[in-house]
C-alpha positions as CSV (number, residue, x, y, z in Angstrom):
1,M,21.6,-8.8,1.6
2,H,20.1,-11.5,-1.0
3,T,19.6,-9.9,-4.6
4,L,15.8,-10.4,-4.2
5,C,15.5,-8.3,-1.2
6,A,17.3,-5.4,-2.7
7,R,15.5,-2.1,-1.9
8,G,14.9,-1.2,-5.6
9,T,12.6,-4.0,-6.0
10,M,9.8,-3.0,-3.8
11,K,9.4,0.4,-5.5
12,P,6.4,-0.4,-7.4
13,E,4.7,-1.5,-4.4
14,I,5.6,1.4,-2.3
15,T,4.4,3.6,-5.1
16,A,1.0,2.4,-5.2
17,A,0.7,2.3,-1.6
18,V,1.8,6.3,-1.4
19,G,-0.1,6.9,-4.5
20,F,-3.3,5.6,-2.9
21,L,-2.8,7.5,0.5
22,S,-1.9,10.7,-1.2
23,R,-5.2,10.6,-3.3
24,F,-7.0,11.1,-0.2
25,L,-5.1,14.2,0.7
26,R,-5.7,15.5,-2.9
27,I,-9.3,14.5,-2.8
28,K,-10.0,16.5,0.2
29,G,-8.3,19.5,-0.9
30,H,-6.5,20.4,2.7
31,V,-3.2,20.2,0.9
32,N,-1.3,22.2,-1.8
33,D,0.9,20.4,-4.6
34,R,4.2,21.3,-2.9
35,Q,2.9,19.8,0.4
36,L,1.2,16.6,-1.6
37,Q,4.8,15.7,-3.2
38,T,6.5,16.3,0.0
39,F,4.3,13.9,1.7
40,S,4.5,11.5,-1.2
41,Q,8.3,11.5,-1.1
42,S,8.6,11.3,2.6
43,L,6.2,8.3,2.9
44,Q,8.1,6.7,0.2
45,D,11.4,7.2,1.7
46,I,10.3,6.0,5.4
47,L,8.2,2.9,3.7
48,A,11.5,1.5,1.8
49,E,13.5,2.5,5.3
50,Q,11.0,0.6,7.3
51,Y,10.6,-2.5,5.0
52,K,14.2,-2.9,3.8
53,H,14.9,-5.8,6.2
54,H,11.5,-7.3,5.8
55,W,11.0,-7.6,2.2
56,F,10.9,-11.5,0.9
57,P,9.9,-11.7,-2.8
58,D,10.2,-15.4,-2.7
59,R,8.1,-15.5,0.6
60,P,5.5,-12.6,0.0
61,C,3.4,-13.5,3.1
62,K,6.4,-13.3,5.4
63,G,6.5,-9.9,7.1
64,S,3.1,-8.9,6.0
65,G,1.8,-7.8,9.3
66,Y,4.9,-5.9,9.8
67,R,4.2,-4.1,6.3
68,C,0.5,-3.5,6.9
69,I,-0.4,0.0,7.2
70,R,-3.2,0.5,9.8
71,I,-5.6,3.5,10.5
72,N,-8.4,2.9,13.3
73,H,-8.6,4.4,16.6
74,K,-4.8,4.9,16.2
75,M,-2.8,6.7,13.4
76,D,-0.2,4.7,11.7
77,P,3.1,6.0,13.0
78,L,4.6,6.0,9.3
79,V,1.9,7.9,7.8
80,W,1.8,10.1,10.8
81,Q,5.5,10.7,10.5
82,A,5.0,11.8,6.7
83,G,1.8,13.9,7.7
84,Q,4.0,16.0,10.4
85,R,6.7,16.7,7.6
86,I,4.2,18.8,5.8
87,G,2.5,20.4,8.9
88,L,-0.4,18.2,9.3
89,T,-1.7,17.5,12.8
90,I,-2.9,14.0,13.6
91,Q,-6.6,15.3,13.8
92,Q,-6.3,16.6,10.1
93,L,-4.9,13.0,9.0
94,Y,-7.8,11.4,10.5
95,L,-10.2,13.9,9.0
96,L,-8.2,13.4,5.3
97,L,-7.9,9.5,5.7
98,P,-10.5,6.8,6.1
99,S,-11.4,6.3,9.9
100,E,-10.7,2.3,9.3
101,L,-7.9,1.6,6.6
102,T,-5.8,-1.5,6.1
103,L,-3.2,-1.2,3.5
104,W,-1.0,-4.3,2.8
105,V,2.4,-3.8,1.0
106,D,3.5,-7.1,0.3
107,P,6.1,-8.3,-2.7
108,F,4.0,-8.3,-6.1
109,E,0.5,-7.2,-4.4
110,V,-0.8,-4.1,-2.5
111,S,-4.1,-4.4,-1.4
112,Y,-6.6,-2.6,1.0
113,R,-9.5,-2.7,2.8
114,I,-11.8,0.1,4.2
115,G,-13.6,-0.7,6.9
116,E,-13.2,-4.0,9.5
117,D,-15.6,-6.3,7.4
118,G,-15.0,-4.3,4.0
119,S,-14.2,-6.0,0.9
120,I,-10.1,-6.5,0.2
121,C,-9.5,-4.7,-3.1
122,V,-6.1,-5.2,-5.1
123,L,-4.4,-1.6,-5.8
124,Y,-1.1,-3.3,-7.7
125,E,-0.4,-6.9,-8.8
126,S,2.4,-8.1,-10.6
127,Q,4.1,-11.5,-11.6
128,P,7.5,-12.2,-9.6
129,A,10.7,-11.6,-12.2
130,A,13.3,-14.0,-12.6
131,V,16.3,-13.4,-10.5
132,G,18.5,-10.7,-12.1
133,A,16.0,-9.7,-14.6
134,P,14.2,-6.4,-14.6
135,A,11.2,-5.8,-13.1
136,P,8.3,-5.6,-15.5
137,A,6.3,-2.2,-15.9
138,T,3.0,-1.9,-14.5
139,A,0.3,-2.4,-17.0
140,G,-0.6,0.6,-18.5
141,S,2.1,2.6,-16.8
142,P,5.5,2.8,-18.1
143,S,6.7,4.9,-15.3
144,G,4.9,2.2,-12.6
145,N,2.9,5.4,-10.9
146,S,-0.1,4.0,-11.3
147,A,-2.1,1.5,-9.3
148,A,-3.2,-0.5,-12.2
149,V,-3.7,-4.4,-11.7
150,G,-1.6,-7.0,-13.7
151,P,-2.2,-10.6,-14.1
152,M,-2.6,-12.7,-11.2
153,V,0.6,-13.8,-9.4
154,D,-0.3,-17.4,-9.2
155,S,-2.8,-19.9,-8.2
156,H,-1.6,-20.2,-4.5
157,I,-3.6,-18.6,-1.7
158,S,-2.4,-15.0,-0.9
159,C,-2.2,-13.4,2.5
160,K,-5.5,-11.5,1.9
161,E,-7.3,-14.2,1.0
162,E,-6.1,-16.2,3.8
163,L,-7.5,-13.5,6.0
164,M,-10.8,-13.8,4.3
165,V,-11.1,-17.5,4.5
166,L,-9.5,-18.1,8.2
167,G,-9.9,-14.6,10.1
168,R,-13.1,-12.8,9.3
169,T,-16.3,-14.8,10.3
170,S,-18.5,-11.8,10.6
171,P,-21.0,-11.0,7.7
172,S,-19.9,-8.1,5.2
173,K,-21.2,-4.7,5.7
174,A,-21.5,-2.2,2.7
175,Y,-19.0,0.4,2.1
176,N,-18.5,3.2,-0.1
177,M,-15.2,2.2,-2.0
178,M,-12.9,4.8,-3.5
179,T,-12.0,3.9,-7.2
180,V,-8.4,3.6,-8.2
181,S,-7.5,4.7,-11.8
182,S,-4.7,6.0,-13.5
């Protein structure tokens, strides 16, 4: 496997995505701390396994659709799998999570959109490290557990910007957005 595609390099992105989803479960108060920890660890393991052959730091948009976590009229199967491990039914997951959620987990960026026409918000962003260099800690979080936003990756168009420019033509709607803080 290419050194840039090593499983460990996706850890901050997966941690940000799982932390974001786990907050919904914590806020609604239907799961205890042990269940929340099990859900988080399970989802991290599931995503790492799912993404290990679809992680391209040299071409972050490649595989973006495969790594997209989507909840709409159908529950994302990876989230459902983690929910089952703590005894949640699919109906409970639908009540705990937004009914329309798109979460992109890409190298160097994790972003989400609530609602089909909602704004795209960045949860995590970092700059590519040189080959062989250790990954930088997320700004404001030496452990990498927060969903802090770091500096822009670079000036090229991101996968989500491309969607905004090319993919969505209907007017935006107002949605209440969840504030993510560490």
